[in-house]
N, C-alpha and C positions, 0 to 999 in steps of 0.2 A: 292921321294915322294916329293909333294908341302907338306910344312906345314900345318898342320889343322887349317884353321881358330879360330874354337873352342877351340884349345890349346891353340893358342896365347893370346884369349879372358880369357882364365882360368888365365893365367900367369899375367896379371894384374891387380895388386890390386887396381888400384883406379876405375875400373868400377865392379859392383856388379855383381857376377856370376850369371847366370839366373837360375832360377828354373827349375826341370825337371815337365814334364808335369802334373804327377801326383799332385806334389806339388803345382802348380800353381793351378789347380781344388780346392784343398781344399782351398787353402788360398782366394781365392775371392768368397767360397762359393759356387763354383759351384755344389758339391756333394749332396747338402742338397735339396731335392723335394719341401721344401714349400717356396725356395728363387728363385722362378724365374718369370719372367716375359715375358708375352708374346709380339711381337713387328711384327707384319705384319705375315711374315711366318718364322721367325725366334725366336730365346729364348734366353733370356738375364737375369742374374742374378740382381735382383730389387735392390742390393747395386750399379752398376755402374749408376742408374737412372739420369739424370742430367748434366753427362760430356759432353754431344754432342758439337764437334766444327765443324763449317761450313767452309768447305774447296771446292773448286770446282774438283768431281772425274770423271774423263772423262773414266776410265778402272779398270779395276780389275778381278785378277785372283785368284781362290781362293785357287789352289794349285800349287805349281810346286817342282819339284825334279830336277830342270837343273840348275836354277836360281842363288842359292846361293849353292857352292860346299858342299857337304855332310848333308844338310838341306832342310827341307820341309816349303816352305814359302808361303806366300800371296803375291800376287803384285799390288800394286796400283800405275797408271798411272795417273799424275797430267798433265793438259794443259800450255800452252804456252812455249816459249823458247827465249831466247835473240838471239842464232844463227840461222844460217840458213846455216847447213850442206846441199850441194848438195843429198848427199847420203843417208839422213836420210830417214829411214823407215816409219816415223811416221807424214807425213804430216799434216793428220788430225788433229792431235794433235798440230801444231802451227802455220797452215795459216790458219783453218778455226773452231777453237774448240767450239767457242759457236752454231756452225750448231751440234752439239754431243750432245745427251742426258747426262746430269750429272745424276750421282748416288748418292742418299743420303747418305751422311756421317753416320749418323747412323746407315745405313743398312749395309754398309761395316764393322762398327766398330762392330757390333752386331754378324754379319757372324763370325769374327775373331774370337769373345770370344766363339762364339758356337763350335768353331775347336780348342780351346785351348788344347785338352787332346792330340792331336798329334803335334801341328802347332810348329815349332821351331822359326820363325820369321816372319819380315814382310819387305818386300823392298818396298820403296817409291821410284818411278822414273818419267819420263815425258815423252817429255817436260823437262822443268829445276825446278825441287821442291824448290830450295832456293830462285825462284821468288816470293813464297807465302807467306806472313805476318803471316798468322797465321800457317804456318808448325811448330814451335816449338811446341804450345800446342797440333797440331794433334798428332806427336811424341812421345809425354808425355803421351797420353793415352794408347800407347803401351808400353811404357816402366812401365806405374803403373799396366800392367797386368803382367810383369815380364817375357816377350818374346824380343828376340836381333830384332833389328833395323837396315837396312842397306838403308843407301842412296846412290841415285847416283846424280853424278854432273857433269857437265861441269868444275867446279873449278870459275865461273867469279865471286863469289861472297864468296871469302875468310873471310869477316868477319861473315857470316852467318854460316858458316860451323865451324868456330873456336867458335862461340857461342855456336851450338850445340854441339858440344865436350865436352868445359868446362863445360857445364851444363850436362851431361852425356845424352844425349839425342837420341845418337847414339852410336850402337856399332861396326860398320862398314861403312867405306868409298870405295866407288866405282868411281874413278874420270875417265872420260875421256879424254885423251891427244889428241888432233886433230892434231897436226904434230909438228917439232920442234918450240922451242919457239923464231921465227923471225917474224918480224910483216909483213911483206910482203907474208911471207909463211902461217903464220895462218890465216891471213884475206881471202886467199885464199880457203882453205880449210874449214874454218868454213861460209863463206860466209858472214860476215860482219864483221867490225874491232872491236875490244875489246881490253882490257887494257892487255898486257901480263904479268906484273909485278902482276897484280892480280892473273893470272895461276900461277907465279912463288909463290908465299903466300900460294896459297893452297894447292903444292903440299910441302911446306915444313911445313907448319900447320899437313898435313896428316900424313907425316912421322915422324913427333917429338912428337904424338900426344900419341903414345903407346897402340893407339886399331887397330883393326884390319883394314887392307885396300887393295885397288885394283887400280892399274892405268891400263889403255887397250886403246888401239888405233884402229880404223877402219881403215883396208889398203886398199885403192883404189887404181889401177894402174895409173890412170890419174891424183893423186894429190900426192902419197909419193911412194919412193923408198927404197931399203935396207939402203942406206945410211943416208934418213930420219928419220927410226928407230931407228940406230946407234947413231943418235942426240941425240933422245928424250929419248933412254937407259942411253947416258951420263948425261943427265939432271937430272935424278933421280935415279943416280950410290948410289948403295947401298940399294935400295927399295926390300922390301921383296917379290913381287910380280907384273907381268907385264905380260899383257894377248892381244896377238895381234887375232884381230876379220876379218875373209876374208870381204871383201866389198860382198854383195850381190845384183844383179840387179832387185830388187822388190820393188816395192809402192816407188820408189825414190821422192823427193821433188822437184829434176829437172828431168823432164824425159829426158835428154839427155843420164843421167847417164844408163837407162835402156838398152842401147846398149853395155856398157863398160863391159868385162869381166874380172872376177876376176882373181887374182894371180893362178897359180897351188899349191896346196898343197905342194909341195915339197919346192918352191919358201918360201912360207911363214914360214916353219918350217925352212928353212936357215936363213930365218930375225930373226926367236927366237932364234936361236942357237947363232948367232953373238948379239945379245942383251945381252945373258947368260953372255959374258964376264963384263957387266957393273952392274949385276940386280943378284938377289939371285935364283931367278925362273922367266921362262920367257915360254910361251909356245901358240901356236896355241888354240884359243877356242873350245874346243871339244875335245881336245888332254891333258888335265891335268893329266890325270893319266899314262901317257905316257913318263912325263920327268922326272928325277931326279934334284932336288935341287944343287946348285953350290957348291962347297965342299970347297972353299977357302973364 
């Protein structure tokens, strides 16, 4: 079975263990009926007044049971990305984010506060969240609530990732590795050129951080094959968790990708089995509970 991320976090003495939901409620004063402030359709404790941070939010899922294994989380989607992966399923966040209505930051924050009694954490995704200058202040709001925070990233801004980890503003990082770290190959899969060494730095920072992490790769037949997956696994040799995601021809940035057929599930499983020669755990997304960890 995959090692539980919460268990890994509990073993990390450099990061404060999050409070249980009932303890969080007491800490923030939520249980007191005299300490509530009505804001629109939401209710938040008055001792949070004035802590709002402005950051563009283009999507918000109030609760998810599948985004972060074993946890109930909210998901916040931030716009823009420095890559142009042809298979990207969020072209609206990448190409025309200004055409999307922004969700007021305080509305999202207050809704999460309202759910502190049962919510385990927040996932901040995109787009590419590390492109936003107020990201640190935004994440600190959630850490002040003493709930878990996961950051999704493509790894192209290692200095931002390191800063957030050093300041204990994230409990987990999920990093997409687009392809083997060869410049020509990565440029093809990512749709634009970027600094491969920055991606190497991010991998190293994350693996040495002591916090929970997950590397993941979307496997599209026109871009990656089994040898490519093995190359990636070698690059992250010894990693605790590597997840393969099957390409799905829906809402792609490049319309030509809609005609591409995904790999059969058996092929994806073979890719994962081969990757497990190099990493502690690898599975195909959706089959996390069916794969044993490497025992050597």
